[in-house]
C-alpha positions in Angstrom: 0.0 0.0 0.0 1.9 3.1 -1.3 -1.1 5.6 -1.1 -3.3 6.2 1.5 -4.9 8.9 4.0 -4.6 8.9 7.8 -7.3 10.9 9.4 -9.1 11.6 12.6 -6.0 11.9 14.9 -4.5 15.0 16.5 -1.1 15.6 14.8 2.0 16.7 16.7 4.5 17.7 14.1 7.8 18.5 15.9 7.7 21.8 13.9 8.4 24.7 16.3 6.2 27.0 14.0 3.0 24.9 13.9 3.6 22.0 16.5 -0.1 20.8 16.7 -2.7 20.2 13.9 -6.2 19.4 14.5 -8.9 18.4 11.9 -6.0 17.7 9.4 -5.5 14.5 7.3 -2.2 13.2 5.9 -1.8 11.9 2.4 0.9 9.4 2.2 2.2 8.5 -1.2 5.4 6.7 -2.4 7.0 6.8 1.0 6.4 10.6 1.5 3.9 12.9 3.2 2.5 14.4 0.0 -0.3 16.6 1.5 -1.6 17.8 4.9 -5.1 19.2 4.6 -8.8 18.9 5.8 -10.0 15.4 5.0 -12.7 16.9 2.6 -9.8 18.3 0.6 -9.2 14.7 -0.6 -12.7 14.1 -1.9 -11.6 13.7 -5.5 -8.8 11.4 -4.7 -9.4 7.6 -4.7 -7.3 5.8 -2.2 -7.6 4.2 1.2 -8.8 6.0 4.0 -7.6 5.0 7.5 -9.4 6.4 10.6 -7.3 7.0 13.6 -9.8 9.1 15.6 -9.1 9.5 19.2 -5.3 8.8 18.8 -2.2 11.0 18.4 0.1 10.9 15.3 3.7 11.9 15.8 6.9 11.6 13.8 8.8 8.2 13.9 11.4 8.7 16.8 15.0 9.0 16.1 17.7 7.2 18.4 21.0 9.2 17.8 23.4 6.7 19.6 22.6 3.0 19.8 24.4 -0.4 20.0 22.5 -3.1 18.3 25.2 -5.7 19.3 24.5 -5.4 23.0 21.0 -7.1 22.7 22.0 -10.5 23.8 23.2 -9.7 27.2 19.7 -9.1 28.7 19.6 -11.2 31.8 23.4 -12.1 31.6 24.8 -12.4 35.2 28.2 -13.6 34.5 30.3 -10.3 34.3 32.3 -9.6 37.2 31.3 -6.7 39.6 32.8 -3.4 38.3 34.0 -0.5 40.4 34.6 1.9 37.6 33.9 2.4 34.0 37.1 0.8 32.7 36.2 -2.3 34.7 32.6 -2.1 33.1 34.2 -2.3 29.7 36.8 -5.0 30.4 34.4 -7.2 32.5 31.4 -6.8 30.2 31.5 -5.1 26.8 34.9 -5.9 25.7 34.4 -9.6 26.7 31.1 -9.5 24.9 32.2 -8.1 21.6 35.1 -10.6 21.2 32.6 -13.4 21.3 30.1 -12.2 18.6 29.9 -13.9 15.4 27.9 -13.2 12.1 24.6 -14.6 13.1 24.8 -13.0 16.5 25.3 -9.6 14.8 22.2 -10.2 12.7 20.0 -11.5 15.3 20.9 -8.7 17.8 20.0 -6.0 15.2 16.8 -7.8 14.2 15.5 -8.2 17.8 16.4 -4.6 18.7 14.8 -3.3 15.4 11.6 -5.1 16.2 11.5 -3.7 19.8 12.2 -0.2 18.3 9.2 -0.5 15.9 7.1 -1.4 19.1 8.2 1.8 20.8 7.8 4.1 17.7 11.3 4.5 16.8 11.9 4.3 13.1 15.5 5.7 12.9 18.6 4.4 14.7 22.2 5.7 14.5 24.2 2.7 15.6 27.9 2.1 16.6 29.0 -1.6 16.1 31.8 -3.7 17.5 32.7 -7.4 16.9 36.5 -7.6 16.7 36.6 -11.2 15.7 33.8 -10.9 13.1 34.6 -7.7 11.6 34.3 -8.1 7.9 30.8 -8.0 6.6 29.4 -7.3 10.1 27.8 -4.0 8.9 26.1 -6.1 6.1 24.7 -8.4 8.6 23.2 -5.6 10.5 21.9 -4.0 7.3 20.2 -7.3 6.5 18.3 -7.0 9.6 17.4 -3.4 9.2 16.1 -4.1 5.7 14.1 -7.1 7.0 12.3 -5.0 9.6 11.7 -1.9 7.5 13.3 0.9 9.7 16.1 3.1 9.0 19.7 3.0 10.3 23.1 4.8 9.9 25.9 2.1 10.6 29.5 2.3 11.6 32.2 -0.2 13.0 33.9 1.2 16.0 37.5 1.0 15.2 39.9 0.3 18.2 43.6 -0.7 18.8 42.5 -2.9 21.7 42.6 -6.2 19.9 45.8 -5.7 17.7 46.8 -4.0 14.5 45.2 -6.6 12.2 41.8 -6.0 13.6 42.3 -2.2 13.6 43.0 -2.5 10.0 39.9 -4.7 9.5 37.7 -2.0 11.3 39.0 0.8 9.1 38.3 -1.3 6.0 34.9 -2.2 7.1 33.9 1.4 7.6 35.4 2.5 4.2 33.7 -0.7 2.4 30.3 0.3 4.0 30.5 4.0 3.2 31.6 3.2 -0.4 28.7 0.8 -0.7 26.1 3.3 0.7 27.5 5.9 -1.8 27.3 3.6 -4.8 23.9 2.0 -3.9 21.8 4.7 -2.4 19.1 3.3 -0.1 16.6 5.5 1.8 16.9 3.2 4.8 20.7 2.7 5.1 23.5 5.3 5.8 27.0 5.3 7.0 29.4 7.2 9.2 33.1 6.4 10.1 33.1 4.7 13.6 35.8 4.9 16.2 35.5 3.6 19.7 37.1 6.4 21.6 40.4 8.5 21.5 41.9 6.5 24.5 41.8 3.2 22.6 43.3 4.6 19.4 47.0 5.6 18.8 48.1 8.7 16.7 49.0 6.1 13.9 45.6 4.7 13.8 43.9 8.2 14.1 46.1 9.1 11.1 45.0 6.2 9.0 41.2 6.9 9.9 41.7 10.6 9.1 42.9 9.7 5.6 39.9 7.6 5.0 37.6 10.1 6.3 39.1 12.8 4.2 39.0 10.6 0.9 35.4 9.6 1.8 34.3 13.0 2.7 32.2 11.5 5.5 31.1 12.0 9.0 32.4 10.3 12.2 30.9 8.6 15.2 33.0 8.3 18.3 32.6 8.0 22.1 34.0 11.2 23.6 34.9 11.9 27.2 32.2 9.3 28.4 34.3 8.9 31.4 36.8 11.1 33.0 39.4 8.4 32.3 39.1 9.1 28.7 40.3 12.7 29.3 43.0 11.7 31.7 44.5 9.2 29.3 44.7 11.6 26.5 46.2 14.3 28.6 48.8 11.9 30.0 49.9 10.2 26.9 49.3 12.9 24.2 49.2 16.2 26.1 45.8 17.1 24.8 42.2 16.6 25.7 39.9 14.4 23.7 38.3 16.8 21.5 41.6 18.7 20.8 43.2 15.4 19.8 40.5 14.4 17.5 40.2 17.6 15.9 44.0 17.9 15.4 43.5 14.8 13.0 40.5 16.5 11.2 38.0 13.9 12.7 35.4 16.3 13.8 33.3 17.9 11.1 29.7 19.0 10.6 28.5 15.4 10.0 30.1 14.0 13.2 28.5 12.6 16.1 30.3 12.7 19.6 28.5 10.4 21.9 28.2 11.2 25.8 30.6 14.3 26.2 30.2 14.0 30.0 33.6 15.3 30.8 34.2 17.9 28.1 35.4 21.2 29.3 33.9 24.5 27.8 36.9 24.9 25.5 36.2 21.6 24.0 32.4 22.3 23.8 33.2 25.5 21.9 35.4 23.7 19.4 32.5 21.2 18.8 30.1 24.0 18.2 32.6 25.7 15.8 32.9 22.5 13.8 29.2 22.1 13.6 29.3 18.6 15.1 26.6 17.0 17.4 26.9 15.8 20.9 24.5 13.0 21.8 23.7 12.6 25.5 22.9 9.1 26.8 21.4 9.8 30.2 20.5 6.3 31.6 23.8 4.7 30.5 25.8 7.5 32.1 23.9 7.1 35.3 24.1 3.3 35.1 27.8 3.4 34.7 28.3 6.2 37.3 30.5 8.3 34.8 28.5 11.5 35.5 25.8 13.6 33.8 26.6 15.7 30.7 26.2 19.2 31.1 23.6 19.9 28.4 22.6 23.2 29.7 26.1 24.6 29.2 26.4 22.8 25.8 23.2 24.5 24.6 24.3 27.9 25.9 27.4 27.4 23.7 25.4 26.5 20.7 25.9 22.9 20.2 23.3 20.6 18.6 22.7 18.1 21.4 20.9 14.9 20.5 19.6 12.1 22.5 20.5 8.5 22.4 20.1 5.4 24.4 23.4 3.6 24.4 21.3 0.5 24.0 19.9 0.9 27.5 16.5 0.9 25.8 14.8 1.5 22.6 12.3 3.6 24.2 13.2 7.1 23.4 10.5 8.7 25.6 11.7 6.9 28.5 15.2 8.0 27.9 13.9 11.6 27.6 12.3 11.5 31.0 15.3 10.2 32.8 17.5 12.8 31.0 15.3 15.6 32.4 15.4 14.3 35.9 19.2 13.8 35.6 19.6 17.5 34.5 17.5 18.6 37.4 20.1 17.0 39.7 23.1 18.2 37.5 22.0 21.8 37.8 20.8 21.4 41.4 17.7 23.2 40.1 14.4 21.5 39.0 13.5 24.5 36.8 16.6 23.8 34.4 17.1 21.1 31.8 13.6 20.3 30.6 13.7 22.3 27.4 17.3 21.2 26.6 16.3 17.6 26.9 12.9 17.8 25.2 14.7 19.9 22.4 17.3 17.0 22.0 14.7 14.5 21.1 12.0 16.5 19.4 14.1 19.2 17.4 17.8 18.2 17.3 17.5 14.6 16.7 15.7 15.5 13.4 18.4 18.0 12.8 21.2 15.4 13.3 19.2 12.8 11.0 18.6 15.3 8.3 22.3 15.6 7.8 22.0 12.1 6.4 18.5 11.6 5.3 17.7 15.0 4.0 15.5 17.9 4.8 12.3 17.4 6.9 13.2 14.1 8.3 11.9 13.4 11.8 9.1 15.9 11.3 5.4 15.7 10.0 5.4 18.2 7.0 4.5 18.0 3.3 7.4 16.5 1.5 8.9 14.8 4.4 9.2 11.1 4.8 6.3 9.4 5.9 7.7 8.0 9.2 4.8 8.1 11.4 3.7 6.8 14.7 0.1 6.4 16.0 -0.3 6.5 19.7 -3.2 5.3 22.0 -3.6 8.6 23.8 -6.8 10.8 24.6 -5.7 13.8 26.5 -7.4 14.6 29.6 -6.1 18.2 29.7 -5.9 20.8 26.7 -3.4 19.6 24.1 -2.2 22.5 22.0 0.8 24.6 20.8 1.6 25.5 24.4 1.2 22.3 26.2 2.2 19.5 23.7 5.7 19.0 25.1 4.3 18.5 28.5 2.0 15.9 27.0 4.7 14.1 25.3 6.8 13.9 28.6 4.2 13.3 31.1 1.3 11.6 29.1 2.2 10.3 25.8 5.3 8.6 27.2 3.1 6.6 29.3 0.7 5.5 26.4 1.0 2.7 24.1 2.3 2.8 20.6 -0.6 1.5 18.4 1.1 1.7 15.0 4.4 2.4 13.4 4.9 3.5 9.7 8.4 4.0 8.0 8.7 5.5 4.5 5.1 4.9 4.2 5.2 1.2 4.8 3.0 0.1 7.7 5.5 -1.9 9.9 2.9 -2.6 12.7 -0.8 -1.8 12.9 -2.8 -2.0 16.1 0.0 -3.8 17.8 0.4 -6.5 15.1 3.7 -6.5 13.3 3.0 -6.7 9.5 6.4 -8.0 8.4 7.8 -11.0 6.5 9.1 -12.2 10.0 7.9 -14.4 12.6 8.7 -12.6 15.8 8.2 -15.7 18.0 10.7 -17.6 15.8 13.1 -14.7 15.8 13.2 -14.7 19.5 13.4 -18.5 19.8 16.6 -18.2 17.7 18.0 -15.4 19.7 17.4 -17.5 22.9 19.4 -20.3 21.3 22.2 -18.0 20.2 22.4 -16.3 23.7 22.7 -19.6 25.4 25.6 -20.5 23.2 27.2 -17.0 23.6 26.9 -17.0 27.3 28.6 -20.3 27.4 31.6 -18.6 25.6 31.5 -15.5 27.7 
């Protein structure tokens, strides 16, 4: 079905100028929002009409930093207790990623993508690691993304931690994926050049990455100052802070995403702003790992585009938003601060970030934009209008059920039922089998 009309629901557009539309219908055609107008305007058009009266229509949500590969750790209790962030990496994530094989990369992305559909998330910017299954790993993830119908930007996180050969494979995997995206444009799949973090990359490796980034004219995706140890390592070994060192190699540009940024100082923040890069905050992960809370209020003051990601703690972007707001209240020691900075990150800035890769209007409901739409079971009990819609998103719609999810005009889920050429029960049964085998190797 490539042409139909959604009508009857209140539309929240994520457009600052006209955030709420009532008594308007949306004509979807060939994956795009062709027209928004009163239903009677479409009388002469012959296409299916879908009534969503009593519900809310919002844009498909965007996750600006995720790790598909972490999906199979749910319930894993074998990791040793960790006293700091480096131990978290060594005891859990760096043990896990060494064990991942091709099918586990695929099934992790498949399960996570299905979960995202159920939470109204249609675009994911991912950051992958599987050092002993590097080659073709992004293709495995792409296969899962294609099967589920969502959108994703993919990269491989290059690191020196597993030796020079694997560093080289990671560089090659990124380059091959970006070249493939350029040669075979796909509205669902994009690419960035991934790096783990400055503290796990030598100057020699950064130089090799920089040569590729320059040749490919692409953006980068890197963890930056997630923990204080990242800054401390770079200062002790290279005499530079994280952003200064990455920038010295030309690895921060207007297409770049710096994840976390918890321990960036104002000088680094100003450099990020100057380069036009985005910082993506991941509040739940930062709290869980006890690394701190990013100062998004200061970042906002300095003109940085602040996005919101989940770092794979969840696929529920509205849950992440709520935790981020509460964390900022604590960080600022002021319950009146942080609300709009976090709300803007999800509703306005994540679309700005995604538009760098998917084009104008992505992440918004507007004529000409991609038809990425979510229908939510929500009947407001207080006025819902241009003044109150953000409060409804945070305190009301976040607690409601996603009824239907649409990406590029394709209905992926309707009334809670997945409409895909996949059997979710079979997918999860296979996922459990793979998890058992993975956990034995862990």
